[in-house]
PyMOL Python script that loads the backbone (N, CA, C, O; Angstrom):
from pymol import cmd

cmd.read_pdbstr("""\
ATOM      1  N   MET A   1     -16.828  -9.770  15.748  1.00  0.00           N
ATOM      2  CA  MET A   1     -16.219  -8.622  15.086  1.00  0.00           C
ATOM      3  C   MET A   1     -17.233  -7.494  15.009  1.00  0.00           C
ATOM      4  O   MET A   1     -18.421  -7.733  14.793  1.00  0.00           O
ATOM      5  N   SER A   2     -16.773  -6.286  15.181  1.00  0.00           N
ATOM      6  CA  SER A   2     -17.654  -5.122  15.211  1.00  0.00           C
ATOM      7  C   SER A   2     -17.801  -4.515  13.825  1.00  0.00           C
ATOM      8  O   SER A   2     -16.862  -4.544  13.030  1.00  0.00           O
ATOM      9  N   ASP A   3     -18.974  -3.968  13.533  1.00  0.00           N
ATOM     10  CA  ASP A   3     -19.183  -3.221  12.302  1.00  0.00           C
ATOM     11  C   ASP A   3     -18.739  -1.775  12.455  1.00  0.00           C
ATOM     12  O   ASP A   3     -18.780  -1.013  11.489  1.00  0.00           O
ATOM     13  N   ASN A   4     -18.318  -1.389  13.646  1.00  0.00           N
ATOM     14  CA  ASN A   4     -17.927  -0.021  13.948  1.00  0.00           C
ATOM     15  C   ASN A   4     -16.464   0.189  13.604  1.00  0.00           C
ATOM     16  O   ASN A   4     -15.594  -0.367  14.274  1.00  0.00           O
ATOM     17  N   PRO A   5     -16.162   1.002  12.547  1.00  0.00           N
ATOM     18  CA  PRO A   5     -14.763   1.240  12.204  1.00  0.00           C
ATOM     19  C   PRO A   5     -13.989   1.858  13.351  1.00  0.00           C
ATOM     20  O   PRO A   5     -12.784   1.630  13.468  1.00  0.00           O
ATOM     21  N   ALA A   6     -14.645   2.632  14.199  1.00  0.00           N
ATOM     22  CA  ALA A   6     -13.959   3.266  15.322  1.00  0.00           C
ATOM     23  C   ALA A   6     -13.510   2.238  16.340  1.00  0.00           C
ATOM     24  O   ALA A   6     -12.613   2.508  17.139  1.00  0.00           O
ATOM     25  N   ALA A   7     -14.118   1.067  16.325  1.00  0.00           N
ATOM     26  CA  ALA A   7     -13.761   0.033  17.289  1.00  0.00           C
ATOM     27  C   ALA A   7     -12.610  -0.832  16.794  1.00  0.00           C
ATOM     28  O   ALA A   7     -12.017  -1.577  17.574  1.00  0.00           O
ATOM     29  N   SER A   8     -12.290  -0.743  15.519  1.00  0.00           N
ATOM     30  CA  SER A   8     -11.233  -1.590  14.981  1.00  0.00           C
ATOM     31  C   SER A   8      -9.879  -0.912  15.123  1.00  0.00           C
ATOM     32  O   SER A   8      -9.764   0.312  15.063  1.00  0.00           O
ATOM     33  N   GLU A   9      -8.872  -1.728  15.312  1.00  0.00           N
ATOM     34  CA  GLU A   9      -7.519  -1.203  15.391  1.00  0.00           C
ATOM     35  C   GLU A   9      -6.874  -1.349  14.026  1.00  0.00           C
ATOM     36  O   GLU A   9      -7.326  -2.150  13.208  1.00  0.00           O
ATOM     37  N   GLY A  10      -5.833  -0.594  13.774  1.00  0.00           N
ATOM     38  CA  GLY A  10      -5.125  -0.665  12.514  1.00  0.00           C
ATOM     39  C   GLY A  10      -4.669   0.710  12.106  1.00  0.00           C
ATOM     40  O   GLY A  10      -4.811   1.682  12.849  1.00  0.00           O
ATOM     41  N   GLU A  11      -4.119   0.777  10.911  1.00  0.00           N
ATOM     42  CA  GLU A  11      -3.566   2.028  10.417  1.00  0.00           C
ATOM     43  C   GLU A  11      -4.652   3.089  10.242  1.00  0.00           C
ATOM     44  O   GLU A  11      -5.739   2.813   9.736  1.00  0.00           O
ATOM     45  N   LEU A  12      -4.335   4.286  10.667  1.00  0.00           N
ATOM     46  CA  LEU A  12      -5.274   5.391  10.516  1.00  0.00           C
ATOM     47  C   LEU A  12      -5.053   6.047   9.162  1.00  0.00           C
ATOM     48  O   LEU A  12      -3.934   6.437   8.827  1.00  0.00           O
ATOM     49  N   THR A  13      -6.113   6.166   8.396  1.00  0.00           N
ATOM     50  CA  THR A  13      -6.083   6.791   7.077  1.00  0.00           C
ATOM     51  C   THR A  13      -7.164   7.862   7.022  1.00  0.00           C
ATOM     52  O   THR A  13      -8.025   7.929   7.898  1.00  0.00           O
ATOM     53  N   ALA A  14      -7.115   8.695   5.994  1.00  0.00           N
ATOM     54  CA  ALA A  14      -8.154   9.711   5.814  1.00  0.00           C
ATOM     55  C   ALA A  14      -9.523   9.048   5.676  1.00  0.00           C
ATOM     56  O   ALA A  14     -10.517   9.543   6.209  1.00  0.00           O
ATOM     57  N   ARG A  15      -9.567   7.950   4.972  1.00  0.00           N
ATOM     58  CA  ARG A  15     -10.827   7.222   4.789  1.00  0.00           C
ATOM     59  C   ARG A  15     -11.370   6.712   6.126  1.00  0.00           C
ATOM     60  O   ARG A  15     -12.568   6.800   6.397  1.00  0.00           O
ATOM     61  N   ARG A  16     -10.476   6.180   6.948  1.00  0.00           N
ATOM     62  CA  ARG A  16     -10.917   5.672   8.252  1.00  0.00           C
ATOM     63  C   ARG A  16     -11.382   6.809   9.159  1.00  0.00           C
ATOM     64  O   ARG A  16     -12.373   6.657   9.872  1.00  0.00           O
ATOM     65  N   ILE A  17     -10.684   7.944   9.143  1.00  0.00           N
ATOM     66  CA  ILE A  17     -11.103   9.083   9.966  1.00  0.00           C
ATOM     67  C   ILE A  17     -12.539   9.457   9.620  1.00  0.00           C
ATOM     68  O   ILE A  17     -13.381   9.601  10.506  1.00  0.00           O
ATOM     69  N   ARG A  18     -12.814   9.613   8.329  1.00  0.00           N
ATOM     70  CA  ARG A  18     -14.163   9.971   7.885  1.00  0.00           C
ATOM     71  C   ARG A  18     -15.170   8.899   8.295  1.00  0.00           C
ATOM     72  O   ARG A  18     -16.239   9.224   8.812  1.00  0.00           O
ATOM     73  N   ALA A  19     -14.844   7.639   8.074  1.00  0.00           N
ATOM     74  CA  ALA A  19     -15.762   6.546   8.417  1.00  0.00           C
ATOM     75  C   ALA A  19     -16.025   6.495   9.916  1.00  0.00           C
ATOM     76  O   ALA A  19     -17.161   6.289  10.343  1.00  0.00           O
ATOM     77  N   ASP A  20     -14.986   6.681  10.709  1.00  0.00           N
ATOM     78  CA  ASP A  20     -15.146   6.664  12.166  1.00  0.00           C
ATOM     79  C   ASP A  20     -16.065   7.795  12.630  1.00  0.00           C
ATOM     80  O   ASP A  20     -16.941   7.588  13.470  1.00  0.00           O
ATOM     81  N   VAL A  21     -15.858   8.984  12.078  1.00  0.00           N
ATOM     82  CA  VAL A  21     -16.678  10.136  12.460  1.00  0.00           C
ATOM     83  C   VAL A  21     -18.130   9.907  12.045  1.00  0.00           C
ATOM     84  O   VAL A  21     -19.047  10.139  12.833  1.00  0.00           O
ATOM     85  N   GLU A  22     -18.338   9.455  10.816  1.00  0.00           N
ATOM     86  CA  GLU A  22     -19.703   9.186  10.361  1.00  0.00           C
ATOM     87  C   GLU A  22     -20.375   8.136  11.239  1.00  0.00           C
ATOM     88  O   GLU A  22     -21.559   8.246  11.556  1.00  0.00           O
ATOM     89  N   GLN A  23     -19.613   7.120  11.626  1.00  0.00           N
ATOM     90  CA  GLN A  23     -20.165   6.055  12.465  1.00  0.00           C
ATOM     91  C   GLN A  23     -20.622   6.591  13.822  1.00  0.00           C
ATOM     92  O   GLN A  23     -21.746   6.322  14.244  1.00  0.00           O
ATOM     93  N   VAL A  24     -19.766   7.342  14.505  1.00  0.00           N
ATOM     94  CA  VAL A  24     -20.143   7.810  15.848  1.00  0.00           C
ATOM     95  C   VAL A  24     -21.281   8.830  15.804  1.00  0.00           C
ATOM     96  O   VAL A  24     -22.023   8.983  16.775  1.00  0.00           O
ATOM     97  N   LEU A  25     -21.414   9.528  14.670  1.00  0.00           N
ATOM     98  CA  LEU A  25     -22.500  10.498  14.535  1.00  0.00           C
ATOM     99  C   LEU A  25     -23.772   9.876  13.957  1.00  0.00           C
ATOM    100  O   LEU A  25     -24.815  10.528  13.900  1.00  0.00           O
ATOM    101  N   GLY A  26     -23.686   8.623  13.532  1.00  0.00           N
ATOM    102  CA  GLY A  26     -24.849   7.970  12.945  1.00  0.00           C
ATOM    103  C   GLY A  26     -25.209   8.512  11.572  1.00  0.00           C
ATOM    104  O   GLY A  26     -26.371   8.477  11.168  1.00  0.00           O
ATOM    105  N   GLU A  27     -24.213   9.011  10.859  1.00  0.00           N
ATOM    106  CA  GLU A  27     -24.419   9.581   9.526  1.00  0.00           C
ATOM    107  C   GLU A  27     -24.099   8.537   8.458  1.00  0.00           C
ATOM    108  O   GLU A  27     -23.190   7.728   8.643  1.00  0.00           O
ATOM    109  N   PRO A  28     -24.828   8.542   7.349  1.00  0.00           N
ATOM    110  CA  PRO A  28     -24.489   7.630   6.256  1.00  0.00           C
ATOM    111  C   PRO A  28     -23.170   8.043   5.600  1.00  0.00           C
ATOM    112  O   PRO A  28     -22.751   9.197   5.692  1.00  0.00           O
ATOM    113  N   ALA A  29     -22.535   7.093   4.946  1.00  0.00           N
ATOM    114  CA  ALA A  29     -21.265   7.361   4.265  1.00  0.00           C
ATOM    115  C   ALA A  29     -21.434   8.520   3.287  1.00  0.00           C
ATOM    116  O   ALA A  29     -22.390   8.559   2.512  1.00  0.00           O
ATOM    117  N   GLY A  30     -20.507   9.448   3.334  1.00  0.00           N
ATOM    118  CA  GLY A  30     -20.508  10.585   2.431  1.00  0.00           C
ATOM    119  C   GLY A  30     -21.407  11.739   2.845  1.00  0.00           C
ATOM    120  O   GLY A  30     -21.514  12.727   2.119  1.00  0.00           O
ATOM    121  N   ALA A  31     -22.051  11.631   3.996  1.00  0.00           N
ATOM    122  CA  ALA A  31     -22.997  12.670   4.426  1.00  0.00           C
ATOM    123  C   ALA A  31     -22.313  13.926   4.957  1.00  0.00           C
ATOM    124  O   ALA A  31     -22.904  15.005   4.939  1.00  0.00           O
ATOM    125  N   LEU A  32     -21.090  13.799   5.423  1.00  0.00           N
ATOM    126  CA  LEU A  32     -20.388  14.938   6.024  1.00  0.00           C
ATOM    127  C   LEU A  32     -19.501  15.635   5.003  1.00  0.00           C
ATOM    128  O   LEU A  32     -18.783  14.984   4.244  1.00  0.00           O
ATOM    129  N   GLY A  33     -19.554  16.962   4.990  1.00  0.00           N
ATOM    130  CA  GLY A  33     -18.622  17.726   4.183  1.00  0.00           C
ATOM    131  C   GLY A  33     -17.283  17.818   4.902  1.00  0.00           C
ATOM    132  O   GLY A  33     -17.230  17.744   6.130  1.00  0.00           O
ATOM    133  N   GLU A  34     -16.223  17.974   4.158  1.00  0.00           N
ATOM    134  CA  GLU A  34     -14.880  18.045   4.734  1.00  0.00           C
ATOM    135  C   GLU A  34     -14.759  19.133   5.798  1.00  0.00           C
ATOM    136  O   GLU A  34     -14.035  18.969   6.779  1.00  0.00           O
ATOM    137  N   HIS A  35     -15.461  20.229   5.604  1.00  0.00           N
ATOM    138  CA  HIS A  35     -15.325  21.381   6.496  1.00  0.00           C
ATOM    139  C   HIS A  35     -16.558  21.621   7.366  1.00  0.00           C
ATOM    140  O   HIS A  35     -16.666  22.659   8.019  1.00  0.00           O
ATOM    141  N   ASP A  36     -17.487  20.663   7.377  1.00  0.00           N
ATOM    142  CA  ASP A  36     -18.651  20.792   8.266  1.00  0.00           C
ATOM    143  C   ASP A  36     -18.176  20.880   9.710  1.00  0.00           C
ATOM    144  O   ASP A  36     -17.254  20.171  10.113  1.00  0.00           O
ATOM    145  N   ASP A  37     -18.812  21.754  10.487  1.00  0.00           N
ATOM    146  CA  ASP A  37     -18.517  21.848  11.916  1.00  0.00           C
ATOM    147  C   ASP A  37     -19.157  20.640  12.591  1.00  0.00           C
ATOM    148  O   ASP A  37     -20.381  20.525  12.649  1.00  0.00           O
ATOM    149  N   LEU A  38     -18.325  19.747  13.094  1.00  0.00           N
ATOM    150  CA  LEU A  38     -18.825  18.500  13.666  1.00  0.00           C
ATOM    151  C   LEU A  38     -19.618  18.723  14.947  1.00  0.00           C
ATOM    152  O   LEU A  38     -20.446  17.886  15.308  1.00  0.00           O
ATOM    153  N   LEU A  39     -19.385  19.817  15.630  1.00  0.00           N
ATOM    154  CA  LEU A  39     -20.192  20.138  16.810  1.00  0.00           C
ATOM    155  C   LEU A  39     -21.632  20.426  16.394  1.00  0.00           C
ATOM    156  O   LEU A  39     -22.575  20.048  17.089  1.00  0.00           O
ATOM    157  N   ASP A  40     -21.792  21.096  15.257  1.00  0.00           N
ATOM    158  CA  ASP A  40     -23.129  21.374  14.731  1.00  0.00           C
ATOM    159  C   ASP A  40     -23.814  20.110  14.222  1.00  0.00           C
ATOM    160  O   ASP A  40     -25.040  20.057  14.125  1.00  0.00           O
ATOM    161  N   ARG A  41     -23.016  19.092  13.898  1.00  0.00           N
ATOM    162  CA  ARG A  41     -23.559  17.831  13.377  1.00  0.00           C
ATOM    163  C   ARG A  41     -23.808  16.805  14.479  1.00  0.00           C
ATOM    164  O   ARG A  41     -24.208  15.677  14.192  1.00  0.00           O
ATOM    165  N   GLY A  42     -23.573  17.184  15.746  1.00  0.00           N
ATOM    166  CA  GLY A  42     -23.899  16.299  16.855  1.00  0.00           C
ATOM    167  C   GLY A  42     -22.721  15.722  17.623  1.00  0.00           C
ATOM    168  O   GLY A  42     -22.912  14.926  18.542  1.00  0.00           O
ATOM    169  N   MET A  43     -21.500  16.116  17.256  1.00  0.00           N
ATOM    170  CA  MET A  43     -20.336  15.624  17.997  1.00  0.00           C
ATOM    171  C   MET A  43     -20.390  16.191  19.412  1.00  0.00           C
ATOM    172  O   MET A  43     -20.597  17.389  19.606  1.00  0.00           O
ATOM    173  N   ASP A  44     -20.203  15.320  20.390  1.00  0.00           N
ATOM    174  CA  ASP A  44     -20.158  15.751  21.783  1.00  0.00           C
ATOM    175  C   ASP A  44     -18.909  15.169  22.433  1.00  0.00           C
ATOM    176  O   ASP A  44     -18.156  14.437  21.791  1.00  0.00           O
ATOM    177  N   SER A  45     -18.691  15.487  23.687  1.00  0.00           N
ATOM    178  CA  SER A  45     -17.453  15.079  24.354  1.00  0.00           C
ATOM    179  C   SER A  45     -17.323  13.563  24.467  1.00  0.00           C
ATOM    180  O   SER A  45     -16.217  13.035  24.350  1.00  0.00           O
ATOM    181  N   ILE A  46     -18.400  12.870  24.685  1.00  0.00           N
ATOM    182  CA  ILE A  46     -18.325  11.411  24.815  1.00  0.00           C
ATOM    183  C   ILE A  46     -17.949  10.776  23.483  1.00  0.00           C
ATOM    184  O   ILE A  46     -17.093   9.893  23.434  1.00  0.00           O
ATOM    185  N   ARG A  47     -18.578  11.218  22.414  1.00  0.00           N
ATOM    186  CA  ARG A  47     -18.238  10.687  21.084  1.00  0.00           C
ATOM    187  C   ARG A  47     -16.789  11.017  20.720  1.00  0.00           C
ATOM    188  O   ARG A  47     -16.067  10.176  20.185  1.00  0.00           O
ATOM    189  N   LEU A  48     -16.380  12.239  21.014  1.00  0.00           N
ATOM    190  CA  LEU A  48     -15.018  12.649  20.692  1.00  0.00           C
ATOM    191  C   LEU A  48     -13.996  11.834  21.475  1.00  0.00           C
ATOM    192  O   LEU A  48     -12.981  11.422  20.912  1.00  0.00           O
ATOM    193  N   MET A  49     -14.238  11.597  22.743  1.00  0.00           N
ATOM    194  CA  MET A  49     -13.307  10.778  23.533  1.00  0.00           C
ATOM    195  C   MET A  49     -13.245   9.353  23.003  1.00  0.00           C
ATOM    196  O   MET A  49     -12.181   8.733  23.037  1.00  0.00           O
ATOM    197  N   SER A  50     -14.348   8.825  22.519  1.00  0.00           N
ATOM    198  CA  SER A  50     -14.364   7.500  21.910  1.00  0.00           C
ATOM    199  C   SER A  50     -13.447   7.458  20.689  1.00  0.00           C
ATOM    200  O   SER A  50     -12.694   6.503  20.498  1.00  0.00           O
ATOM    201  N   LEU A  51     -13.520   8.503  19.868  1.00  0.00           N
ATOM    202  CA  LEU A  51     -12.650   8.581  18.697  1.00  0.00           C
ATOM    203  C   LEU A  51     -11.187   8.718  19.102  1.00  0.00           C
ATOM    204  O   LEU A  51     -10.322   8.045  18.540  1.00  0.00           O
ATOM    205  N   VAL A  52     -10.906   9.580  20.068  1.00  0.00           N
ATOM    206  CA  VAL A  52      -9.530   9.775  20.537  1.00  0.00           C
ATOM    207  C   VAL A  52      -8.940   8.443  20.992  1.00  0.00           C
ATOM    208  O   VAL A  52      -7.815   8.109  20.619  1.00  0.00           O
ATOM    209  N   GLU A  53      -9.674   7.691  21.783  1.00  0.00           N
ATOM    210  CA  GLU A  53      -9.173   6.402  22.281  1.00  0.00           C
ATOM    211  C   GLU A  53      -8.948   5.416  21.143  1.00  0.00           C
ATOM    212  O   GLU A  53      -7.945   4.703  21.132  1.00  0.00           O
ATOM    213  N   SER A  54      -9.856   5.369  20.201  1.00  0.00           N
ATOM    214  CA  SER A  54      -9.708   4.477  19.054  1.00  0.00           C
ATOM    215  C   SER A  54      -8.472   4.841  18.239  1.00  0.00           C
ATOM    216  O   SER A  54      -7.703   3.966  17.843  1.00  0.00           O
ATOM    217  N   TRP A  55      -8.288   6.123  17.994  1.00  0.00           N
ATOM    218  CA  TRP A  55      -7.154   6.559  17.188  1.00  0.00           C
ATOM    219  C   TRP A  55      -5.837   6.398  17.931  1.00  0.00           C
ATOM    220  O   TRP A  55      -4.806   6.166  17.299  1.00  0.00           O
ATOM    221  N   ARG A  56      -5.841   6.513  19.235  1.00  0.00           N
ATOM    222  CA  ARG A  56      -4.632   6.231  20.022  1.00  0.00           C
ATOM    223  C   ARG A  56      -4.249   4.764  19.889  1.00  0.00           C
ATOM    224  O   ARG A  56      -3.067   4.434  19.792  1.00  0.00           O
ATOM    225  N   LYS A  57      -5.242   3.884  19.882  1.00  0.00           N
ATOM    226  CA  LYS A  57      -4.974   2.453  19.702  1.00  0.00           C
ATOM    227  C   LYS A  57      -4.358   2.173  18.337  1.00  0.00           C
ATOM    228  O   LYS A  57      -3.639   1.189  18.162  1.00  0.00           O
ATOM    229  N   ALA A  58      -4.641   3.040  17.377  1.00  0.00           N
ATOM    230  CA  ALA A  58      -4.066   2.909  16.039  1.00  0.00           C
ATOM    231  C   ALA A  58      -2.669   3.526  15.975  1.00  0.00           C
ATOM    232  O   ALA A  58      -2.038   3.533  14.918  1.00  0.00           O
ATOM    233  N   GLY A  59      -2.186   4.044  17.111  1.00  0.00           N
ATOM    234  CA  GLY A  59      -0.827   4.564  17.176  1.00  0.00           C
ATOM    235  C   GLY A  59      -0.689   6.055  16.957  1.00  0.00           C
ATOM    236  O   GLY A  59       0.424   6.554  16.793  1.00  0.00           O
ATOM    237  N   VAL A  60      -1.791   6.771  16.953  1.00  0.00           N
ATOM    238  CA  VAL A  60      -1.752   8.217  16.724  1.00  0.00           C
ATOM    239  C   VAL A  60      -1.777   8.947  18.059  1.00  0.00           C
ATOM    240  O   VAL A  60      -2.608   8.660  18.920  1.00  0.00           O
ATOM    241  N   GLU A  61      -0.861   9.891  18.223  1.00  0.00           N
ATOM    242  CA  GLU A  61      -0.832  10.719  19.429  1.00  0.00           C
ATOM    243  C   GLU A  61      -1.742  11.917  19.215  1.00  0.00           C
ATOM    244  O   GLU A  61      -1.473  12.770  18.369  1.00  0.00           O
ATOM    245  N   THR A  62      -2.805  11.977  19.976  1.00  0.00           N
ATOM    246  CA  THR A  62      -3.717  13.118  19.907  1.00  0.00           C
ATOM    247  C   THR A  62      -4.435  13.253  21.236  1.00  0.00           C
ATOM    248  O   THR A  62      -4.300  12.403  22.116  1.00  0.00           O
ATOM    249  N   ASP A  63      -5.187  14.312  21.371  1.00  0.00           N
ATOM    250  CA  ASP A  63      -5.948  14.498  22.603  1.00  0.00           C
ATOM    251  C   ASP A  63      -7.246  15.235  22.302  1.00  0.00           C
ATOM    252  O   ASP A  63      -7.431  15.798  21.223  1.00  0.00           O
ATOM    253  N   PHE A  64      -8.121  15.215  23.268  1.00  0.00           N
ATOM    254  CA  PHE A  64      -9.449  15.805  23.159  1.00  0.00           C
ATOM    255  C   PHE A  64      -9.378  17.288  22.797  1.00  0.00           C
ATOM    256  O   PHE A  64     -10.071  17.734  21.882  1.00  0.00           O
ATOM    257  N   ILE A  65      -8.556  18.045  23.500  1.00  0.00           N
ATOM    258  CA  ILE A  65      -8.483  19.503  23.304  1.00  0.00           C
ATOM    259  C   ILE A  65      -8.065  19.852  21.881  1.00  0.00           C
ATOM    260  O   ILE A  65      -8.669  20.720  21.251  1.00  0.00           O
ATOM    261  N   THR A  66      -7.038  19.182  21.377  1.00  0.00           N
ATOM    262  CA  THR A  66      -6.544  19.457  20.026  1.00  0.00           C
ATOM    263  C   THR A  66      -7.647  19.292  18.996  1.00  0.00           C
ATOM    264  O   THR A  66      -7.817  20.138  18.118  1.00  0.00           O
ATOM    265  N   LEU A  67      -8.398  18.200  19.103  1.00  0.00           N
ATOM    266  CA  LEU A  67      -9.456  17.942  18.131  1.00  0.00           C
ATOM    267  C   LEU A  67     -10.658  18.861  18.342  1.00  0.00           C
ATOM    268  O   LEU A  67     -11.285  19.290  17.374  1.00  0.00           O
ATOM    269  N   ALA A  68     -10.979  19.161  19.582  1.00  0.00           N
ATOM    270  CA  ALA A  68     -12.134  20.017  19.869  1.00  0.00           C
ATOM    271  C   ALA A  68     -11.931  21.442  19.352  1.00  0.00           C
ATOM    272  O   ALA A  68     -12.903  22.134  19.051  1.00  0.00           O
ATOM    273  N   GLU A  69     -10.689  21.879  19.249  1.00  0.00           N
ATOM    274  CA  GLU A  69     -10.405  23.235  18.775  1.00  0.00           C
ATOM    275  C   GLU A  69     -10.699  23.415  17.290  1.00  0.00           C
ATOM    276  O   GLU A  69     -10.989  24.526  16.848  1.00  0.00           O
ATOM    277  N   GLU A  70     -10.625  22.329  16.515  1.00  0.00           N
ATOM    278  CA  GLU A  70     -10.868  22.390  15.070  1.00  0.00           C
ATOM    279  C   GLU A  70     -11.772  21.225  14.669  1.00  0.00           C
ATOM    280  O   GLU A  70     -11.283  20.235  14.126  1.00  0.00           O
ATOM    281  N   PRO A  71     -13.074  21.320  14.925  1.00  0.00           N
ATOM    282  CA  PRO A  71     -13.967  20.179  14.737  1.00  0.00           C
ATOM    283  C   PRO A  71     -14.483  19.988  13.306  1.00  0.00           C
ATOM    284  O   PRO A  71     -15.656  20.230  13.021  1.00  0.00           O
ATOM    285  N   SER A  72     -13.588  19.548  12.412  1.00  0.00           N
ATOM    286  CA  SER A  72     -14.016  19.188  11.053  1.00  0.00           C
ATOM    287  C   SER A  72     -13.192  17.996  10.589  1.00  0.00           C
ATOM    288  O   SER A  72     -12.093  17.754  11.089  1.00  0.00           O
ATOM    289  N   VAL A  73     -13.730  17.260   9.635  1.00  0.00           N
ATOM    290  CA  VAL A  73     -13.015  16.108   9.086  1.00  0.00           C
ATOM    291  C   VAL A  73     -11.703  16.562   8.457  1.00  0.00           C
ATOM    292  O   VAL A  73     -10.676  15.906   8.631  1.00  0.00           O
ATOM    293  N   ALA A  74     -11.723  17.669   7.734  1.00  0.00           N
ATOM    294  CA  ALA A  74     -10.507  18.172   7.083  1.00  0.00           C
ATOM    295  C   ALA A  74      -9.427  18.499   8.110  1.00  0.00           C
ATOM    296  O   ALA A  74      -8.271  18.113   7.940  1.00  0.00           O
ATOM    297  N   ALA A  75      -9.798  19.205   9.167  1.00  0.00           N
ATOM    298  CA  ALA A  75      -8.823  19.575  10.194  1.00  0.00           C
ATOM    299  C   ALA A  75      -8.289  18.339  10.899  1.00  0.00           C
ATOM    300  O   ALA A  75      -7.085  18.234  11.134  1.00  0.00           O
ATOM    301  N   TRP A  76      -9.158  17.411  11.237  1.00  0.00           N
ATOM    302  CA  TRP A  76      -8.713  16.215  11.946  1.00  0.00           C
ATOM    303  C   TRP A  76      -7.803  15.364  11.070  1.00  0.00           C
ATOM    304  O   TRP A  76      -6.834  14.784  11.559  1.00  0.00           O
ATOM    305  N   THR A  77      -8.109  15.287   9.783  1.00  0.00           N
ATOM    306  CA  THR A  77      -7.235  14.536   8.878  1.00  0.00           C
ATOM    307  C   THR A  77      -5.849  15.173   8.858  1.00  0.00           C
ATOM    308  O   THR A  77      -4.838  14.474   8.929  1.00  0.00           O
ATOM    309  N   ARG A  78      -5.806  16.492   8.761  1.00  0.00           N
ATOM    310  CA  ARG A  78      -4.516  17.202   8.768  1.00  0.00           C
ATOM    311  C   ARG A  78      -3.786  16.983  10.088  1.00  0.00           C
ATOM    312  O   ARG A  78      -2.600  16.653  10.093  1.00  0.00           O
ATOM    313  N   LEU A  79      -4.476  17.163  11.193  1.00  0.00           N
ATOM    314  CA  LEU A  79      -3.853  17.037  12.513  1.00  0.00           C
ATOM    315  C   LEU A  79      -3.368  15.616  12.799  1.00  0.00           C
ATOM    316  O   LEU A  79      -2.311  15.431  13.404  1.00  0.00           O
ATOM    317  N   LEU A  80      -4.118  14.634  12.377  1.00  0.00           N
ATOM    318  CA  LEU A  80      -3.798  13.248  12.723  1.00  0.00           C
ATOM    319  C   LEU A  80      -2.814  12.588  11.772  1.00  0.00           C
ATOM    320  O   LEU A  80      -2.085  11.679  12.173  1.00  0.00           O
ATOM    321  N   LEU A  81      -2.779  13.028  10.520  1.00  0.00           N
ATOM    322  CA  LEU A  81      -1.948  12.338   9.539  1.00  0.00           C
ATOM    323  C   LEU A  81      -0.682  13.077   9.155  1.00  0.00           C
ATOM    324  O   LEU A  81       0.265  12.452   8.677  1.00  0.00           O
ATOM    325  N   ASP A  82      -0.633  14.391   9.349  1.00  0.00           N
ATOM    326  CA  ASP A  82       0.587  15.137   9.025  1.00  0.00           C
ATOM    327  C   ASP A  82       1.642  14.861  10.078  1.00  0.00           C
ATOM    328  O   ASP A  82       1.367  14.859  11.278  1.00  0.00           O
ATOM    329  N   ASP A  83       2.844  14.630   9.605  1.00  0.00           N
ATOM    330  CA  ASP A  83       3.958  14.347  10.532  1.00  0.00           C
ATOM    331  C   ASP A  83       4.459  15.592  11.173  1.00  0.00           C
ATOM    332  O   ASP A  83       5.390  15.541  11.977  1.00  0.00           O
TER     333      ASP A  83
END
""", "prot")
cmd.dss("prot")
cmd.show_as("cartoon", "prot")
cmd.util.cbc("prot")
cmd.orient("prot")
């Protein structure tokens, strides 16, 4: 079993989005602000594609471009969880 939340499948929640992002960026829990620009915090295309694939496995329809246009935890939570 992996310690990486991004590697686990299951329901996508706001908590999981934050944990997945912190994990791929190597940040401790709670280190990211809701509106921090994730590109400035080290998010790159490879990390973002890893998140997209993980979240697709959780049943969420999203893509790289949509997330790259608004790179913050707050925006991604809104985009991924709002119906």
